[in-house]
C-alpha positions as semicolon CSV with decimal commas, in nm:
position;residue;x (nm);y (nm);z (nm)
1;M;-1,471;2,157;-0,508
2;L;-1,286;1,874;-0,450
3;H;-1,013;1,651;-0,636
4;R;-0,962;1,287;-0,543
5;I;-0,619;1,102;-0,610
6;V;-0,612;0,721;-0,562
7;R;-0,290;0,569;-0,610
8;M;-0,312;0,174;-0,711
9;V;-0,019;-0,103;-0,775
10;F;-0,080;-0,338;-0,945
11;T;0,094;-0,666;-1,071
12;E;0,211;-0,670;-1,501
13;E;-0,112;-0,900;-1,551
14;S;-0,356;-0,751;-1,380
15;K;-0,268;-0,418;-1,483
16;E;-0,397;-0,433;-1,751
17;R;-0,705;-0,591;-1,644
18;F;-0,788;-0,275;-1,439
19;I;-0,695;-0,035;-1,757
20;Q;-0,999;-0,254;-1,898
21;I;-1,226;-0,217;-1,589
22;F;-1,138;0,161;-1,568
23;Y;-1,242;0,219;-1,951
24;Q;-1,545;-0,013;-1,962
25;K;-1,670;0,189;-1,637
26;Q;-1,529;0,567;-1,689
27;A;-1,854;0,687;-1,839
28;F;-2,084;0,532;-1,601
29;I;-1,872;0,712;-1,267
30;Q;-1,815;1,069;-1,497
31;A;-2,221;1,000;-1,499
32;M;-2,222;0,986;-1,127
33;P;-2,445;1,296;-0,973
34;G;-2,138;1,580;-0,869
35;C;-1,861;1,433;-1,094
36;I;-1,729;1,653;-1,280
37;S;-1,478;1,445;-1,454
38;V;-1,252;1,090;-1,394
39;D;-0,939;1,024;-1,542
40;L;-0,650;0,751;-1,519
41;M;-0,290;0,810;-1,501
42;N;0,050;0,613;-1,533
43;D;0,318;0,695;-1,229
44;E;0,604;0,790;-1,423
45;R;0,853;0,629;-1,176
46;D;0,649;0,276;-1,105
47;V;0,538;0,132;-1,406
48;H;0,351;-0,108;-1,205
49;A;0,165;0,195;-1,014
50;M;-0,122;0,379;-1,157
51;A;-0,354;0,679;-1,010
52;T;-0,704;0,756;-1,079
53;Y;-0,740;1,124;-1,049
54;S;-1,131;1,236;-1,019
55;L;-1,316;1,598;-0,941
56;W;-1,636;1,617;-0,779
57;N;-1,865;1,903;-0,716
58;S;-1,843;1,785;-0,327
59;E;-1,672;1,572;-0,043
60;E;-2,043;1,505;-0,008
61;D;-2,055;1,401;-0,394
62;L;-1,830;1,158;-0,357
63;E;-1,929;0,988;-0,064
64;A;-2,267;0,913;-0,235
65;Y;-2,074;0,788;-0,508
66;R;-1,873;0,548;-0,301
67;H;-2,178;0,430;-0,089
68;S;-2,355;0,369;-0,453
69;D;-2,410;0,039;-0,640
70;L;-2,171;0,127;-0,916
71;F;-1,878;0,155;-0,653
72;I;-1,918;-0,121;-0,477
73;E;-1,972;-0,312;-0,738
74;T;-1,661;-0,183;-0,906
75;W;-1,436;-0,196;-0,626
76;K;-1,553;-0,567;-0,543
77;E;-1,376;-0,613;-0,893
78;V;-1,087;-0,398;-0,886
79;K;-1,016;-0,417;-0,499
80;P;-0,813;-0,814;-0,567
81;L;-0,583;-0,705;-0,876
82;F;-0,355;-0,476;-0,615
83;S;-0,093;-0,591;-0,509
84;E;-0,067;-0,312;-0,272
85;K;-0,340;-0,157;-0,053
86;A;-0,488;0,136;-0,259
87;K;-0,407;0,518;-0,110
88;A;-0,646;0,809;-0,122
89;W;-0,558;1,195;-0,073
90;S;-0,879;1,481;-0,118
91;Y;-0,786;1,794;-0,180
92;T;-0,913;2,135;-0,256
93;K;-0,754;2,424;-0,443
94;H;-0,627;2,664;-0,160
95;L;-0,744;3,034;-0,236
96;P;-0,512;3,359;-0,189
97;H;-0,768;3,490;0,008
98;E;-0,805;3,195;0,257
99;D;-0,608;3,231;0,600
100;H;-0,331;3,080;0,646
């Protein structure tokens, strides 16, 4: 399972627009093959920053979404709203039996 975090920073006006877009698209993103969930989170220290947290069955599912029309169209709409370049991280859960 892949955990994906994307941190974005906005101006006050563009943040409100991004929130609207996110909630318009959330169900469509969650309907993508391999997407378990996608949520929007507030940064506790920076009122202009937010993050999306999504859970995917695999990296291949995330990549298929990132090449989909839904992602491409949504990214074109939200990218101009950022006041800084978005940053993204992908993680898998560490299991106790894995080698260190």
